[in-house]
Residue, then its C-alpha position, 0 to 999 in steps of 0.5 A: x260244659x255249655x251247649x254247642x251249636x254242634x251238639x244242637x245240630x246232632x240233637x235236632x237231627x236225631x229228634x226231627x229226622x227219621x229217614x236218612x234219605x232226608x239228612x241232606x235236606x236237613x243239612x241245607x235247612x240247618x245251614x240256612x238257620x245257622x247263617x241267620x243266627x251267625x249274622x245276628x251275633x255281634x263281633x267278638x274275640x270269644x272263641x266258639x267252643x264247638x270249633x276244634x283242631x288237633x294241632x298246629x302242624x306248621x308254626x308251633x314250637x316243640x314245647x307248644x306241641x308238647x303242651x297241647x298234647x299234655x293239656x289238650x283243648x284248654x291249652x289250644x284255646x289258650x294259645x288261640x286267645x293269646x294270638x288273637x290278643x297279640x294281633x292288632x291289625x288285619x293280616x293277609x297271607x302268612x302262616x301264623x296270624x289270624x287273617x285271610x289267604x294264608x296257611x294259618x290254622x285260623x282265618x278264611x280264604x287260605x289253606x290249612x289241613x285242619x284249620x278253623x274258618x273265622x268269617x268269610x267264605x271258604x277257599x274251596x279246600x273244604x279243610x275246616x274241621x267244621x263247615x256247616x254246609x259240607x253236606x256229608x249226606x248228599x248221596x242219601x238224598x232220595x231225589x238225587x240221580x243214582x249211580x251204579x252202586x245205588x242202582x244195585x241197592x234199589x234193584x235188590x228190592x225186586x228179589x225172589x229167591x229159590x234154590x235151583x240147580x245142583x246141590x253143591x252148597x252146605x245147608x248148615x241149618x239142615x245139617x245141624x238138625x239132622x245131626x241132632x236127630x242122628x244122635x250127634x253123628x255128623x249128617x251133612x246136608x247140601x242144597x242148591x245155591x239160592x238165586x234171584x228167580x225174578x225174570x225181567x224184560x227191559x225195553x230201552x229207548x235209544x237215540x234222539x233226546x235219550x242221548x242226554x241220558x246215555x250215562x245214566x241208562x248205561x249204569x242202570x243196565x249194568x246194575x240190572x245185569x249184575x242183579x238179575x239172572x234172568x234179564x232180556x233187553x230190547x231197544x226201541x225209539x221213542x215209543x214201541x211199535x211193531x218191531x224191536x231190536x237187540x243190537x243198535x248197530x244192526x237195528x235196520x237189518x235185524x229187527x224182532x217182531x214185537x208180537x214174537x216178543x209178546x209170545x216168547x215171554x209169559x206173564x211171569x216176567x216183569x216189564x220195565x220200559x226205560x225212556x224219557x217219553x219225550x216225543x211228538x204226541x202224534x208218535x203215540x196217538x196217530x198211525x204213521x206218527x213214527x219219525x223213523x217209519x210208517x207205523x200202521x198201528x199207533x204207539x198207544x195200541x202197542x203199549x196197551x198190548x205190552x201191558x195186557x201181556x205183562x200186568x207187572x210193568x213200569x216206566x222209568x223216566x230219566x228226565x228230571x221229574x220237575x220237567x214232566x209237566x212241560x212235556x205233553x207226551x210224558x203225561x200221555x205215556x204216564x196215563x197209558x201206563x196207569x200212572x206207573x211212571x217213576x223217576x230215576x231217583x232213589x225214591x222213584x226206583x224203590x217205589x217202582x221195584x216195590x210195585x213189581x215185587x208185589 
């Protein structure tokens, strides 16, 4: 069988791409490559052998369907070529001829459950068996923003298991070992459940420009709740100052002194700040720079105190990374964080978790 574009696609991907997070970018590059080749090919009635279809669901007779089932691909291609020879003019609509806007298995711009697209753009149904720009691996791209499931997978890199609590779980390995030592008499051993013992203190920026990232931060918060047994969360606006709060609807009435938070959690905890770091530079560097109250001490002073208490600290920024260079405050916060600011993408979150797990 002669080589096909489909086979070349898979061979090149297997040879060139070593990380599945790059599959989507490979698909885009291959699509650009293939479209250039496709444009250079002469018009022909020859049928590319890498295009496949299972059956003609609407317009084949029972005899033709039986022939396809008996003879497979060769019979299908024979019928297709016969139809191509029979057709002498352009056809639009309908369910038999090769044309546009119809339900025939061949053509473009129409609809068929498993058709072959011949020239022209897809109608958007994504029903052709082979469409090079389908991009099935888009979710793997490590530059894509994350959903709750991918948040959970990335956060699991920050794990440190230990057995705690009542011994109520069968320890199979120890049971086998002690039974063998006991001359084959069953000696059941129990153990406490293994749990992730990592402790995470999360400070979330709310309000203002963070309103654009509410859905993403909610997904991150939900994933963190499910992954970490020890998770405490406080809120701030733009930059941490002398107070934080636990409930946004009570933020003006029930605040917690930041000094109390610093004293409450020892350096075993990991600190994760989440915010877009988009604010006036005065909010970071100047007393009284806060937009909500008069702060006697600057934001940078409080950030430095947080880093001194929790050396294992990172800042997660939901703002797309290409935009960081246009926000002076982002560069300032990133510098204060000793370059430990990470984007909310698969690669960024995994890099941040890798740092915290050291």
